[in-house]
MDTraj code that builds the backbone (N, CA, C; nanometers):
import mdtraj as md
import numpy as np

residues = "MET PHE VAL VAL ALA HIS GLY PHE THR GLY ALA VAL ASP ARG PRO HIS VAL ARG ARG VAL ALA ARG ALA PHE THR ARG TYR GLY ALA VAL VAL THR PHE SER PHE ARG GLY HIS GLY ALA SER GLY GLY ARG SER THR VAL GLY ASP ARG GLU VAL LEU ASP LEU ALA ALA ALA VAL ARG TRP ALA ARG GLU LEU GLY HIS ALA ARG VAL GLY THR VAL GLY PHE SER MET GLY GLY SER VAL VAL LEU ARG HIS ALA ALA LEU TYR GLN GLU ALA THR ASP ALA VAL VAL SER VAL SER ALA PRO ALA ARG TRP TYR TYR ARG GLY THR ALA PRO MET ARG ARG LEU HIS TRP LEU VAL THR ARG PRO GLU GLY ARG VAL VAL SER ARG TYR GLY PHE ARG THR ARG ILE HIS HIS ARG ASP TRP ASN PRO VAL PRO LEU SER PRO VAL GLU ALA VAL PRO ARG ILE ALA PRO THR PRO LEU LEU ILE VAL HIS GLY ASP ALA ASP GLY TYR PHE PRO VAL ASP HIS PRO ARG MET LEU ALA ALA ALA ALA ALA ASP GLN GLY GLU LEU TRP LEU GLU PRO GLY MET GLY HIS ALA GLU HIS ALA ALA SER ASP ALA LEU LEU GLY ARG ILE GLY GLU TRP VAL VAL GLY ARG ALA GLY".split()
xyz = np.array([
    [9.6095, 9.2255, 11.0952],
    [9.7339, 9.2436, 11.0216],
    [9.8482, 9.1747, 11.0959],
    [9.9279, 9.0987, 11.0226],
    [10.0451, 9.0307, 11.0765],
    [10.1713, 9.0951, 11.0190],
    [10.2681, 9.1241, 11.1041],
    [10.4013, 9.1639, 11.0588],
    [10.4962, 9.0524, 11.1009],
    [10.5610, 8.9895, 11.0032],
    [10.6437, 8.8711, 11.0266],
    [10.7904, 8.9104, 11.0297],
    [10.8587, 8.8726, 11.1371],
    [11.0016, 8.9005, 11.1553],
    [11.0780, 8.7684, 11.1475],
    [11.1558, 8.7504, 11.0419],
    [11.2216, 8.6226, 11.0165],
    [11.3430, 8.6018, 11.1074],
    [11.3954, 8.4813, 11.1020],
    [11.5135, 8.4471, 11.1795],
    [11.6435, 8.4854, 11.1105],
    [11.7555, 8.4685, 11.1805],
    [11.8881, 8.4991, 11.1274],
    [11.9151, 8.4145, 11.0033],
    [11.9684, 8.4778, 10.8995],
    [11.9956, 8.4238, 10.7652],
    [11.8693, 8.4023, 10.6833],
    [11.7546, 8.4396, 10.7345],
    [11.6327, 8.4355, 10.6557],
    [11.6224, 8.5595, 10.5680],
    [11.5165, 8.5682, 10.4921],
    [11.4877, 8.6860, 10.4090],
    [11.3478, 8.6696, 10.3539],
    [11.2927, 8.7786, 10.3039],
    [11.1537, 8.7782, 10.2598],
    [11.1297, 8.6807, 10.1449],
    [11.2345, 8.6522, 10.0649],
    [11.2165, 8.5643, 9.9501],
    [11.2520, 8.4191, 9.9786],
    [11.2900, 8.3870, 10.1017],
    [11.3236, 8.2482, 10.1346],
    [11.1955, 8.1640, 10.1434],
    [11.1981, 8.0418, 10.0924],
    [11.0760, 7.9605, 10.0912],
    [11.0119, 7.9417, 10.2276],
    [11.0940, 7.9235, 10.3338],
    [11.0343, 7.8993, 10.4649],
    [10.9674, 8.0243, 10.5203],
    [11.0196, 8.1426, 10.4843],
    [10.9556, 8.2673, 10.5279],
    [10.8274, 8.2906, 10.4485],
    [10.8319, 8.2615, 10.3194],
    [10.7127, 8.2778, 10.2360],
    [10.6018, 8.1821, 10.2798],
    [10.6395, 8.0614, 10.3212],
    [10.5390, 7.9660, 10.3682],
    [10.4668, 8.0190, 10.4915],
    [10.5428, 8.0774, 10.5851],
    [10.4820, 8.1358, 10.7047],
    [10.3854, 8.2474, 10.6665],
    [10.4305, 8.3345, 10.5760],
    [10.3448, 8.4458, 10.5348],
    [10.2161, 8.3956, 10.4701],
    [10.2281, 8.2944, 10.3843],
    [10.1080, 8.2396, 10.3203],
    [10.0108, 8.1820, 10.4230],
    [10.0659, 8.1155, 10.5243],
    [9.9794, 8.0570, 10.6266],
    [9.8982, 8.1643, 10.6982],
    [9.9600, 8.2783, 10.7253],
    [9.8899, 8.3835, 10.7988],
    [9.7896, 8.4593, 10.7125],
    [9.8027, 8.4517, 10.5796],
    [9.7061, 8.5219, 10.4943],
    [9.5656, 8.4649, 10.5097],
    [9.5534, 8.3460, 10.5666],
    [9.4204, 8.2900, 10.5950],
    [9.3496, 8.3683, 10.7051],
    [9.4262, 8.4459, 10.7819],
    [9.3704, 8.5116, 10.9000],
    [9.3743, 8.6641, 10.8914],
    [9.4409, 8.7181, 10.7893],
    [9.4470, 8.8625, 10.7762],
    [9.5557, 8.9035, 10.6787],
    [9.5711, 9.0332, 10.6628],
    [9.6782, 9.0862, 10.5789],
    [9.8136, 9.0580, 10.6443],
    [9.9174, 9.0499, 10.5614],
    [10.0514, 9.0157, 10.6108],
    [10.1540, 9.1111, 10.5507],
    [10.2417, 9.1638, 10.6345],
    [10.3590, 9.2395, 10.5906],
    [10.4824, 9.1568, 10.6219],
    [10.5651, 9.1343, 10.5213],
    [10.6939, 9.0692, 10.5413],
    [10.8033, 9.1635, 10.4950],
    [10.9227, 9.1423, 10.5442],
    [11.0367, 9.2265, 10.5065],
    [11.1642, 9.1499, 10.5379],
    [11.2751, 9.1973, 10.4850],
    [11.4055, 9.1400, 10.5169],
    [11.4782, 9.2337, 10.6127],
    [11.5271, 9.1786, 10.7223],
    [11.6097, 9.2588, 10.8125],
    [11.7347, 9.3088, 10.7403],
    [11.7921, 9.4148, 10.7910],
    [11.9152, 9.4710, 10.7348],
    [12.0224, 9.3631, 10.7174],
    [12.0904, 9.3675, 10.6046],
    [12.1984, 9.2734, 10.5784],
    [12.1543, 9.1359, 10.5338],
    [12.0249, 9.1139, 10.5218],
    [11.9714, 8.9829, 10.4840],
    [11.9150, 8.9880, 10.3423],
    [11.9543, 8.8909, 10.2599],
    [11.9024, 8.8846, 10.1248],
    [11.9339, 9.0112, 10.0470],
    [11.8317, 9.0708, 9.9869],
    [11.8502, 9.1906, 9.9057],
    [11.8424, 9.3190, 9.9878],
    [11.8209, 9.3086, 10.1175],
    [11.8127, 9.4275, 10.2025],
    [11.9511, 9.4885, 10.2220],
    [11.9581, 9.6213, 10.2278],
    [12.0862, 9.6885, 10.2438],
    [12.1398, 9.6810, 10.3852],
    [12.2586, 9.7344, 10.4047],
    [12.3200, 9.7410, 10.5363],
    [12.3812, 9.6091, 10.5788],
    [12.4110, 9.6012, 10.7093],
    [12.4711, 9.4809, 10.7663],
    [12.3970, 9.4421, 10.8934],
    [12.3846, 9.3131, 10.9132],
    [12.3113, 9.2619, 11.0289],
    [12.3847, 9.2928, 11.1584],
    [12.3091, 9.3325, 11.2598],
    [12.3634, 9.3451, 11.3953],
    [12.3086, 9.2329, 11.4844],
    [12.2542, 9.1307, 11.4217],
    [12.2126, 9.0062, 11.4876],
    [12.1150, 9.0330, 11.6031],
    [12.0184, 9.1197, 11.5780],
    [11.9120, 9.1410, 11.6745],
    [11.9127, 9.2730, 11.7472],
    [12.0172, 9.3531, 11.7300],
    [12.0249, 9.4809, 11.8009],
    [11.9452, 9.5881, 11.7267],
    [12.0025, 9.6459, 11.6226],
    [11.9357, 9.7549, 11.5517],
    [11.8226, 9.7054, 11.4614],
    [11.8079, 9.5744, 11.4528],
    [11.6946, 9.5192, 11.3789],
    [11.5606, 9.5626, 11.4372],
    [11.5609, 9.6041, 11.5625],
    [11.4359, 9.6534, 11.6216],
    [11.3860, 9.7768, 11.5456],
    [11.4781, 9.8545, 11.4875],
    [11.4392, 9.9709, 11.4074],
    [11.3733, 9.9278, 11.2768],
    [11.4226, 9.8166, 11.2195],
    [11.3620, 9.7645, 11.0971],
    [11.2179, 9.7206, 11.1230],
    [11.1976, 9.6512, 11.2340],
    [11.0619, 9.6073, 11.2685],
    [10.9724, 9.7270, 11.2969],
    [11.0250, 9.8268, 11.3659],
    [10.9452, 9.9463, 11.3946],
    [10.8994, 10.0128, 11.2653],
    [10.9879, 10.0171, 11.1647],
    [10.9506, 10.0761, 11.0357],
    [10.8423, 9.9939, 10.9674],
    [10.8520, 9.8598, 10.9758],
    [10.7511, 9.7739, 10.9139],
    [10.6153, 9.7913, 10.9815],
    [10.6153, 9.8020, 11.1142],
    [10.4892, 9.8208, 11.1866],
    [10.4286, 9.9572, 11.1526],
    [10.5127, 10.0602, 11.1447],
    [10.4616, 10.1931, 11.1056],
    [10.3985, 10.1879, 10.9670],
    [10.4638, 10.1166, 10.8758],
    [10.4108, 10.1052, 10.7400],
    [10.2761, 10.0350, 10.7406],
    [10.2644, 9.9295, 10.8226],
    [10.1364, 9.8594, 10.8332],
    [10.0270, 9.9542, 10.8812],
    [10.0592, 10.0392, 10.9769],
    [9.9609, 10.1371, 11.0257],
    [9.9253, 10.2367, 10.9150],
    [10.0276, 10.2800, 10.8398],
    [10.0035, 10.3773, 10.7328],
    [9.9161, 10.3186, 10.6228],
    [9.9200, 10.1864, 10.6069],
    [9.8334, 10.1203, 10.5094],
    [9.6879, 10.1177, 10.5551],
    [9.6648, 10.1589, 10.6809],
    [9.5286, 10.1679, 10.7311],
    [9.4877, 10.0583, 10.8269],
    [9.5806, 9.9740, 10.8668],
    [9.5474, 9.8639, 10.9568],
    [9.5467, 9.9140, 11.1010],
    [9.4314, 9.9054, 11.1636],
    [9.4168, 9.9567, 11.2997],
    [9.4715, 9.8606, 11.4043],
    [9.4757, 9.7306, 11.3724],
    [9.5217, 9.6291, 11.4675],
    [9.6367, 9.5521, 11.4047],
    [9.7499, 9.5453, 11.4759],
    [9.8706, 9.4833, 11.4224],
    [9.9286, 9.3862, 11.5245],
    [9.9560, 9.2641, 11.4791],
    [10.0259, 9.1667, 11.5613],
    [10.1617, 9.1352, 11.5005],
    [10.2647, 9.1287, 11.5819],
    [10.3977, 9.0932, 11.5335],
    [10.4265, 8.9474, 11.5683],
    [10.4853, 8.8758, 11.4730],
    [10.5224, 8.7362, 11.4927],
    [10.6679, 8.7206, 11.4503],
    [10.7555, 8.6833, 11.5443],
    [10.8970, 8.6719, 11.5146],
    [10.9506, 8.5331, 11.5440],
    [11.0510, 8.4936, 11.4658],
    [11.1097, 8.3606, 11.4768],
    [11.2588, 8.3723, 11.5077],
    [11.3042, 8.3022, 11.6130],
    [11.4465, 8.2976, 11.6518],
    [11.4981, 8.4399, 11.6741],
    [11.5941, 8.4881, 11.5931],
    [11.6384, 8.6263, 11.6089],
    [11.5200, 8.7213, 11.6010],
    [11.4313, 8.6979, 11.5036],
    [11.3117, 8.7809, 11.4935],
    [11.2229, 8.7712, 11.6155],
    [11.2255, 8.6545, 11.6830],
    [11.1503, 8.6397, 11.8070],
    [11.2030, 8.7288, 11.9170],
    [11.3353, 8.7429, 11.9236],
    [11.3935, 8.8348, 12.0225],
    [11.3628, 8.9789, 11.9859],
    [11.3593, 9.0080, 11.8557],
    [11.3338, 9.1447, 11.8105],
    [11.1909, 9.1871, 11.8423],
    [11.0917, 9.0986, 11.8213],
    [10.9537, 9.1398, 11.8511],
    [10.9350, 9.1660, 12.0002],
    [11.0078, 9.0937, 12.0854],
    [10.9982, 9.1179, 12.2296],
    [11.0548, 9.2557, 12.2649],
    [11.1720, 9.2860, 12.2120],
    [11.2330, 9.4166, 12.2426],
    [11.1523, 9.5304, 12.1819],
    [11.1008, 9.5096, 12.0613],
    [11.0198, 9.6131, 11.9975],
    [10.8972, 9.6455, 12.0829],
    [10.8283, 9.5416, 12.1300],
    [10.7079, 9.5645, 12.2107],
    [10.7413, 9.6340, 12.3413],
    [10.8599, 9.6062, 12.3965],
    [10.9009, 9.6701, 12.5217],
    [10.9415, 9.8159, 12.5005],
    [11.0068, 9.8433, 12.3879],
    [11.0622, 9.9769, 12.3641],
    [10.9621, 10.0713, 12.2986],
    [10.8679, 10.0157, 12.2229],
    [10.7682, 10.0967, 12.1529],
    [10.6315, 10.0628, 12.2106],
    [10.6039, 10.1180, 12.3245],
    [10.4790, 10.0883, 12.3941],
    [10.3588, 10.1225, 12.3056],
    [10.2631, 10.0325, 12.3018],
    [10.1380, 10.0491, 12.2284],
    [10.1573, 10.0482, 12.0774],
    [10.2760, 10.0090, 12.0285],
    [10.2971, 10.0011, 11.8836],
    [10.2260, 9.8819, 11.8231],
    [10.2126, 9.7746, 11.9016],
    [10.1484, 9.6533, 11.8518],
    [10.0359, 9.6119, 11.9454],
    [9.9467, 9.5283, 11.8920],
    [9.8310, 9.4847, 11.9688],
    [9.8427, 9.3417, 12.0178],
    [9.9397, 9.2661, 11.9654],
    [9.9669, 9.1296, 12.0108],
    [10.1068, 9.0934, 11.9650],
    [10.1753, 9.0112, 12.0433],
    [10.3144, 8.9749, 12.0153],
    [10.3299, 8.8237, 12.0272],
    [10.3915, 8.7627, 11.9252],
    [10.4208, 8.6193, 11.9283],
    [10.5699, 8.6008, 11.9032],
    [10.6367, 8.5352, 11.9962],
    [10.7805, 8.5087, 11.9853],
    [10.8011, 8.3583, 11.9769],
    [10.8574, 8.3113, 11.8647],
    [10.8756, 8.1684, 11.8385],
    [11.0246, 8.1357, 11.8380],
    [11.0637, 8.0388, 11.9202],
    [11.2023, 7.9869, 11.9215],
    [11.3060, 8.0931, 11.9555],
    [11.2709, 8.1864, 12.0411],
    [11.3623, 8.2956, 12.0739],
    [11.4526, 8.2592, 12.1914],
    [11.5731, 8.3192, 12.1963],
    [11.6563, 8.3059, 12.3156],
    [11.6007, 8.3918, 12.4280],
    [11.6331, 8.3547, 12.5505],
    [11.5977, 8.4389, 12.6647],
    [11.7109, 8.5345, 12.6995],
    [11.8340, 8.4929, 12.6703],
    [11.9509, 8.5721, 12.7093],
    [12.0518, 8.5727, 12.5961],
    [12.1375, 8.6735, 12.5967],
    [12.2386, 8.6894, 12.4924],
    [12.3605, 8.5999, 12.5183],
    [12.4400, 8.5832, 12.4130],
    [12.5717, 8.5174, 12.4179],
    [12.5622, 8.3690, 12.4554],
    [12.4480, 8.3073, 12.4341],
    [12.4339, 8.1662, 12.4689],
    [12.5144, 8.0801, 12.3720],
    [12.5962, 7.9913, 12.4274],
    [12.6793, 7.9014, 12.3462],
    [12.6676, 7.7565, 12.3924],
    [12.5567, 7.7220, 12.4538],
    [12.5429, 7.5908, 12.5152],
    [12.5102, 7.4768, 12.4212],
    [12.4856, 7.5066, 12.2928],
    [12.4567, 7.4018, 12.1949],
    [12.5516, 7.4174, 12.0765],
    [12.5729, 7.3075, 12.0043],
    [12.6629, 7.3115, 11.8884],
    [12.6153, 7.4107, 11.7823],
    [12.4859, 7.4160, 11.7479],
    [12.4421, 7.5156, 11.6493],
    [12.4716, 7.6593, 11.6918],
    [12.4583, 7.6880, 11.8212],
    [12.4866, 7.8244, 11.8651],
    [12.6365, 7.8538, 11.8656],
    [12.7183, 7.7533, 11.8891],
    [12.8626, 7.7752, 11.8794],
    [12.9024, 7.8029, 11.7343],
    [12.8387, 7.7342, 11.6398],
    [12.8657, 7.7613, 11.4986],
    [12.8184, 7.9014, 11.4607],
    [12.7033, 7.9413, 11.5122],
    [12.6518, 8.0745, 11.4826],
    [12.7450, 8.1824, 11.5363],
    [12.7965, 8.1625, 11.6574],
    [12.8897, 8.2613, 11.7119],
    [13.0167, 8.2695, 11.6287],
    [13.0597, 8.1575, 11.5710],
    [13.1768, 8.1611, 11.4822],
    [13.1460, 8.2456, 11.3587],
    [13.0255, 8.2288, 11.3012],
    [12.9868, 8.3092, 11.1859],
    [12.9896, 8.4581, 11.2176],
    [12.9404, 8.4924, 11.3349],
    [12.9219, 8.6330, 11.3704],
    [13.0520, 8.6998, 11.4123],
    [13.1361, 8.6287, 11.4867],
    [13.2504, 8.6928, 11.5523],
    [13.3819, 8.6799, 11.4773],
    [13.3931, 8.5871, 11.3835],
    [13.5195, 8.5645, 11.3133],
    [13.5138, 8.6204, 11.1714],
    [13.6219, 8.6852, 11.1247],
    [13.6207, 8.7377, 10.9873],
    [13.5896, 8.6309, 10.8835],
    [13.6481, 8.5127, 10.9003],
    [13.6211, 8.4069, 10.8035],
    [13.4760, 8.3587, 10.8134],
    [13.4192, 8.3631, 10.9339],
    [13.2788, 8.3276, 10.9509],
    [13.1878, 8.4256, 10.8791],
    [13.2206, 8.5544, 10.8862],
    [13.1384, 8.6552, 10.8190],
    [13.1469, 8.6413, 10.6667],
    [13.2599, 8.5951, 10.6159],
    [13.2714, 8.5679, 10.4722],
    [13.1788, 8.4529, 10.4336],
    [13.1805, 8.3463, 10.5145],
    [13.0911, 8.2326, 10.4890],
    [12.9456, 8.2784, 10.4929],
    [12.9130, 8.3619, 10.5896],
    [12.7758, 8.4104, 10.6019],
    [12.7357, 8.4932, 10.4800],
    [12.8265, 8.5790, 10.4330],
    [12.7960, 8.6662, 10.3185],
    [12.7683, 8.5845, 10.1921],
    [12.8563, 8.4903, 10.1633],
    [12.8458, 8.4199, 10.0350],
    [12.7657, 8.2896, 10.0454],
    [12.7643, 8.2299, 10.1626],
    [12.6903, 8.1056, 10.1780],
    [12.5451, 8.1241, 10.2170],
    [12.5165, 8.2316, 10.2942],
    [12.3809, 8.2522, 10.3450],
    [12.3198, 8.3853, 10.3018],
    [12.3890, 8.4598, 10.2182],
    [12.3407, 8.5912, 10.1723],
    [12.3087, 8.6823, 10.2909],
    [12.3914, 8.6743, 10.3931],
    [12.3710, 8.7557, 10.5132],
    [12.5008, 8.8275, 10.5462],
    [12.4967, 8.9593, 10.5421],
    [12.6152, 9.0412, 10.5681],
    [12.6095, 9.0893, 10.7123],
    [12.7123, 9.0573, 10.7889],
    [12.7131, 9.0813, 10.9331],
    [12.8095, 9.1948, 10.9662],
    [12.7649, 9.2847, 11.0502],
    [12.8508, 9.3951, 11.0955],
    [12.9645, 9.3404, 11.1808],
    [13.0835, 9.3993, 11.1642],
    [13.2003, 9.3480, 11.2366],
    [13.2116, 9.4033, 11.3782],
    [13.1364, 9.5083, 11.4114],
    [13.1502, 9.5686, 11.5439],
    [13.0698, 9.4921, 11.6486],
    [13.1257, 9.4852, 11.7710],
    [13.0523, 9.4278, 11.8828],
    [12.9400, 9.5220, 11.9251],
    [12.8409, 9.4681, 11.9942],
    [12.7354, 9.5523, 12.0491],
    [12.7930, 9.6510, 12.1499],
    [12.7545, 9.7770, 12.1378],
    [12.7963, 9.8793, 12.2343],
    [12.6979, 9.9963, 12.2264],
    [12.6074, 10.0034, 12.3254],
    [12.5947, 9.9166, 12.4426],
    [12.5231, 9.7856, 12.4083],
    [12.5298, 9.6914, 12.4996],
    [12.4577, 9.5650, 12.4822],
    [12.3083, 9.5937, 12.4925],
    [12.2289, 9.5508, 12.3941],
    [12.0847, 9.5810, 12.3986],
    [12.0127, 9.5078, 12.5110],
    [11.8986, 9.5608, 12.5431],
    [11.8095, 9.4969, 12.6401],
    [11.7882, 9.3510, 12.6007],
    [11.8082, 9.2604, 12.6935],
    [11.7930, 9.1181, 12.6608],
    [11.6451, 9.0823, 12.6506],
    [11.6123, 8.9729, 12.5816],
    [11.4706, 8.9330, 12.5728],
    [11.4043, 8.9157, 12.7086],
    [11.4718, 8.8498, 12.8019],
    [11.4091, 8.8255, 12.9323],
    [11.3903, 8.9556, 13.0100],
    [11.4757, 9.0547, 12.9850],
    [11.4570, 9.1856, 13.0479],
    [11.3449, 9.2636, 12.9798],
    [11.3238, 9.2370, 12.8513],
    [11.2207, 9.3098, 12.7770],
    [11.0801, 9.2634, 12.8132],
    [11.0651, 9.1341, 12.8387],
    [10.9316, 9.0750, 12.8546],
    [10.8450, 9.1459, 12.9589],
    [10.8953, 9.1779, 13.0793],
    [10.8063, 9.2419, 13.1772],
    [10.7553, 9.3787, 13.1335],
    [10.8201, 9.4408, 13.0362],
    [10.7805, 9.5736, 12.9914],
    [10.6728, 9.5695, 12.8829],
    [10.6364, 9.4495, 12.8379],
    [10.5410, 9.4373, 12.7280],
    [10.3968, 9.4537, 12.7750],
    [10.3664, 9.4114, 12.8956],
    [10.2297, 9.4190, 12.9481],
    [10.1779, 9.5621, 12.9383],
    [10.0492, 9.5780, 12.9082],
    [9.9428, 9.4763, 12.9000],
    [9.9212, 9.4170, 12.7608],
    [10.0122, 9.4414, 12.6662],
    [9.9975, 9.3824, 12.5331],
    [10.0003, 9.2297, 12.5430],
    [9.9053, 9.1590, 12.4828],
    [9.9057, 9.0125, 12.4893],
    [10.0340, 8.9540, 12.4296],
    [10.0894, 8.8547, 12.4985],
    [10.2166, 8.7941, 12.4586],
    [10.2032, 8.6426, 12.4555],
    [10.2495, 8.5830, 12.3453],
    [10.2541, 8.4379, 12.3311],
    [10.3981, 8.3961, 12.3034],
    [10.4479, 8.3010, 12.3818],
    [10.5819, 8.2451, 12.3637],
    [10.5648, 8.1013, 12.3150],
    [10.6248, 8.0703, 12.2000],
    [10.6134, 7.9374, 12.1401],
    [10.7543, 7.8796, 12.1261],
    [10.7703, 7.7541, 12.1676],
    [10.9034, 7.6930, 12.1618],
    [10.8883, 7.5423, 12.1490],
    [10.9772, 7.4808, 12.0742],
    [10.9764, 7.3367, 12.0607],
    [11.0619, 7.2690, 12.1658],
    [11.0154, 7.1546, 12.2161],
    [11.0958, 7.0855, 12.3168],
    [11.2113, 7.0071, 12.2543],
    [11.2198, 7.0088, 12.1181],
    [11.3327, 6.9476, 12.0479],
    [11.4173, 7.0534, 11.9769],
    [11.4096, 7.1777, 12.0233],
    [11.4869, 7.2865, 11.9634],
    [11.6360, 7.2611, 11.9838],
    [11.7113, 7.2553, 11.8738],
    [11.8539, 7.2276, 11.8835],
    [11.9391, 7.3484, 11.9146],
    [11.8816, 7.4681, 11.9077],
    [11.9558, 7.5914, 11.9338],
    [11.9409, 7.6366, 12.0787],
    [11.8154, 7.6478, 12.1230],
    [11.7879, 7.6989, 12.2575],
    [11.7027, 7.5977, 12.3335],
    [11.7560, 7.5369, 12.4399],
    [11.6775, 7.4390, 12.5164],
    [11.5619, 7.5059, 12.5895],
    [11.4795, 7.4228, 12.6534],
    [11.3515, 7.4722, 12.7057],
    [11.3665, 7.5647, 12.8262],
    [11.4856, 7.5775, 12.8830],
    [11.4989, 7.6761, 12.9906],
    [11.4815, 7.8185, 12.9372],
    [11.5065, 7.8396, 12.8077],
    [11.4891, 7.9739, 12.7502],
    [11.3417, 8.0154, 12.7490],
    [11.2513, 7.9381, 12.6882],
    [11.1111, 7.9811, 12.6927],
    [11.0543, 7.9854, 12.8333],
    [11.1019, 7.8968, 12.9191],
    [11.0512, 7.8995, 13.0568],
    [11.0954, 8.0258, 13.1300],
    [11.2171, 8.0722, 13.1024],
    [11.2619, 8.1992, 13.1602],
    [11.1756, 8.3149, 13.1103],
    [11.1466, 8.3132, 12.9803],
    [11.0637, 8.4198, 12.9239],
    [10.9233, 8.4165, 12.9835],
    [10.8672, 8.2968, 12.9957],
    [10.7324, 8.2848, 13.0519],
    [10.7287, 8.3283, 13.1973],
    [10.8331, 8.2938, 13.2729],
    [10.8387, 8.3359, 13.4133],
    [10.8460, 8.4870, 13.4239],
    [10.9214, 8.5489, 13.3318],
    [10.9324, 8.6952, 13.3334],
    [10.8000, 8.7605, 13.2971],
    [10.7221, 8.6937, 13.2109],
    [10.5921, 8.7489, 13.1710],
    [10.4869, 8.7315, 13.2794],
    [10.5033, 8.6279, 13.3626],
    [10.4071, 8.5964, 13.4692],
    [10.2674, 8.5800, 13.4098],
    [10.1677, 8.6418, 13.4704],
    [10.0298, 8.6238, 13.4250],
    [9.9987, 8.6982, 13.2961],
    [10.0938, 8.7797, 13.2480],
    [10.0690, 8.8604, 13.1282],
    [10.1086, 8.7877, 12.9999],
    [10.1609, 8.6664, 13.0112],
    [10.2046, 8.5932, 12.8927],
    [10.1525, 8.4513, 12.8916],
    [10.1630, 8.3881, 12.7745],
    [10.1178, 8.2513, 12.7557],
    [10.2314, 8.1730, 12.6914],
    [10.2547, 8.0506, 12.7365],
    [10.3616, 7.9657, 12.6834],
    [10.3026, 7.8426, 12.6180],
    [10.3419, 7.8165, 12.4919],
    [10.3131, 7.6916, 12.4252],
    [10.4448, 7.6176, 12.4057],
    [10.4639, 7.5093, 12.4769],
    [10.5825, 7.4258, 12.4600],
    [10.5412, 7.3087, 12.3710],
    [10.5904, 7.3085, 12.2467],
    [10.5410, 7.2181, 12.1435],
    [10.6196, 7.0877, 12.1401],
    [10.5541, 6.9736, 12.1626],
    [10.6236, 6.8440, 12.1615],
    [10.6818, 6.8114, 12.0241],
    [10.8096, 6.7743, 12.0231],
    [10.8746, 6.7300, 11.9005],
    [10.9142, 6.8392, 11.8043],
    [10.8839, 6.9625, 11.8346],
    [10.9164, 7.0722, 11.7428],
    [11.0620, 7.1111, 11.7553],
    [11.1252, 7.1384, 11.6405],
    [11.2620, 7.1883, 11.6367],
    [11.2657, 7.3396, 11.6433],
    [11.3429, 7.4016, 11.5529],
    [11.3723, 7.5442, 11.5654],
    [11.3085, 7.6290, 11.4558],
    [11.2350, 7.7282, 11.4966],
    [11.1915, 7.8422, 11.4155],
    [11.1037, 7.8043, 11.2961],
    [11.1141, 7.8838, 11.1863],
    [11.0210, 7.8695, 11.0747],
    [11.0229, 7.7295, 11.0144],
    [11.1411, 7.6729, 10.9987],
    [11.1519, 7.5417, 10.9357],
    [11.0732, 7.4361, 11.0134],
    [11.0651, 7.4523, 11.1438],
    [11.0030, 7.3503, 11.2291],
    [10.8571, 7.3780, 11.2591],
    [10.8094, 7.4957, 11.2252],
    [10.6705, 7.5323, 11.2561],
    [10.5768, 7.4659, 11.1555],
    [10.4938, 7.3765, 11.2015],
    [10.4012, 7.3063, 11.1135],
    [10.2894, 7.4004, 11.0690],
    [10.2213, 7.3607, 10.9616],
    [10.1074, 7.4400, 10.9163],
    [10.0003, 7.4476, 11.0250],
    [9.9835, 7.3377, 11.0988],
    [9.8838, 7.3377, 11.2062],
    [9.9212, 7.4379, 11.3150],
    [10.0486, 7.4427, 11.3512],
    [10.0924, 7.5385, 11.4527],
    [10.0748, 7.6813, 11.4024],
    [10.1124, 7.7068, 11.2787],
    [10.0949, 7.8417, 11.2239],
    [9.9481, 7.8814, 11.2248],
    [9.8594, 7.7846, 11.1986],
    [9.7175, 7.8131, 11.2059],
    [9.6730, 7.8503, 11.3461],
    [9.7240, 7.7786, 11.4447],
    [9.6898, 7.8115, 11.5841],
    [9.7416, 7.9494, 11.6228],
    [9.8626, 7.9814, 11.5760],
    [9.9175, 8.1150, 11.6036],
    [9.8312, 8.2215, 11.5366],
    [9.7918, 8.1968, 11.4119],
    [9.7065, 8.2924, 11.3422],
    [9.5762, 8.3172, 11.4166],
    [9.5153, 8.2109, 11.4642],
    [9.3911, 8.2247, 11.5398],
    [9.4141, 8.3011, 11.6699],
    [9.5275, 8.2758, 11.7355],
    [9.5582, 8.3442, 11.8620],
    [9.5720, 8.4940, 11.8382],
    [9.6455, 8.5307, 11.7313],
    [9.6651, 8.6741, 11.7040],
    [9.5317, 8.7404, 11.6730],
    [9.4491, 8.6772, 11.5911],
    [9.3190, 8.7350, 11.5577],
    [9.2341, 8.7506, 11.6848],
    [9.2429, 8.6537, 11.7736],
    [9.1648, 8.6617, 11.8961],
    [9.2114, 8.7699, 11.9917],
    [9.3399, 8.8042, 11.9847],
    [9.3940, 8.9069, 12.0760],
    [9.3995, 9.0435, 12.0103],
    [9.4473, 9.0485, 11.8851],
    [9.4639, 9.1782, 11.8181],
    [9.3373, 9.2229, 11.7471],
    [9.2462, 9.1268, 11.7167],
    [9.1243, 9.1631, 11.6489],
    [9.1434, 9.1806, 11.4993],
])
top = md.Topology()
chain = top.add_chain()
for i, resn in enumerate(residues, 1):
    res = top.add_residue(resn, chain, resSeq=i)
    for name in ("N", "CA", "C"):
        top.add_atom(name, md.element.get_by_symbol(name[0]), res)
traj = md.Trajectory(xyz[None], top)
């Protein structure tokens, strides 16, 4: 069973999210959902903080459907969420895949991330996000600041962990996946993909197939 956690401004009905879900159906059952504030989902996005509760609910539902083995696969914001979920909910999942995730919060080192911070932190940015991307963002700052991805990674063991990142990612350069891999040490695996950009849009069908095979091999 795969539970797919989409990236920021994604949603269950977006074509790139549906493509990922279809790819994984070759390897098992798939649960998809929209994070809070995204698409038709209620509430407002906290950009990776309380979204861990949304993922926890999806994983619980997968278990209630009778699936004994569950792997979570997250992209970008969803990639950070699957890491924190695995750290905070010990033994909730049997394998974790984080694709194109940041290692640390508040990163503004690339132009796309500076634009994203404008969307999140400025009232006019949140209006653009609501009407342009169908994503409603909460106006409050994080308080407290959630556990960062790189802090979460050491707490995931012994659950198998795969970190996937493109060396042409325009949002988060390769120091992010390398930080995550270093934090995982021998308990994690890093795939640094040549020529790959960011998240679902950049994940080729071949890569999704390799991820599907990896999850089946680890989660069963």
